[in-house]
N, C-alpha and C positions, 0 to 999 in steps of 0.2 A: 533582589528585585530588579536591579539594573540589568542583570544577565537575562532574566526572563523578558524584560522589555526589549532588549537588543535582539533576542531571538524572534520575538513577535514582529518587530519591525523588519527583520531580515527575511521573513517568510515569503513575502511577495517576490522578492528578488530571487530567492532560491527556487520558487515554483516557476519562475519565468526563464529558467536556464535553457529550456527546450532547444536542443541542437542535436545534430547527428552524433557529435562527440559525447555529449551528455548521455544520450540514449545508449551508445556503445559501452560507456562506463557502467551505466545502469544494468545492461545485460550481463556484464562481467560480475557485478555485485549480486545480481539476481541468481546467477549460476552458483555463486559461492554460498549465499545465505538463504535462498528461498526455494531453489529448484528441488531439493530433496523432498519437500512436501507439496509443492505446486508444479506438477509436470504438465505435459501436453494434454493429459486427461485427468479428470478428478479422481482422487483416491480417498480412502478413509482418512488420510492425514490432512488433506486440504483440497480445495477446488482448483480446477484448471483456471488460469487467469487470462486466457485469450478473450478479448472483448470486455475485460473488467472495467476499463476506464469508460465512464459514462453510463455504466449498467446500474441497475437497482442493487442496493446493498442486500445481500443474502437472496438475490433473485434467481440464481441458477437452480434448476430442478434436478440436476444430477449430483447434488451434494447435500448432506444433512447438516445444515448450519447449527451452530450453538444457539441457545436461547438468547444470549447477548446480542448476536448479530441479527437474529430474527426480529428482535424488538426495535431495531434501528430502521428509521424511515430515510428515504433519500436515495441519492445516487453516489457512485464512486467518482467524486470530483478530485482534482488535485489536492484541495484542502482536506477533504475527508480521508483520502489515502495517506496524506502526510500525517494527520492526527492519529490514524490507526497504526501506521508504521512506527511512529514515535513512541506511543504508549497504548498497545492493543487493549490491555485490561481497563484503562481509563476510558477509551473510546467506546468499548462494548464490554461492560462487566459480564463475566461468565464466558468470554470467548475462549476457544481452545488454543488460539495462537499465543505462544509464549515468547516468541522471538521479536525483539524490538530493534529498530535501526536508529541509534541515538544521534548520528550526525545528520544535520539538516541537508548538507550537500549530497550525501549518499542517498537520502530519502528522495530528494528531487531527481537525482539521476535514475533511480529505480522507477520512479513515476514516469519519467520520460520514456523509459524502456517499455513500461506497461502500456503506454499510449500507442506503441507500435504493434502490439499484439492484437490481432483481429480474430 
């Protein structure tokens, strides 16, 4: 329980990392962990992520989202992205994304990078 509480309390600090260095590390992590499914253009494996930050969840028209993501309302905020990257199946049961990013710092860095994609 203490570990969960510590992680929850640390979340705002992790999400506030925003810096060029964090975004650069996020790009490196993205290229290692995400790029094979999320390229410059949407593919059957995953949607392109340019402009994802602040966009409607499952709002792209060039990708066939899973029922789990289609059922989600809202926008891709830092908190929503963090929750999804931490546990995709818990965030959107039925999602096809199976890869999680367990480290809070890595998630924050990837989110910083996603913020730079227009």
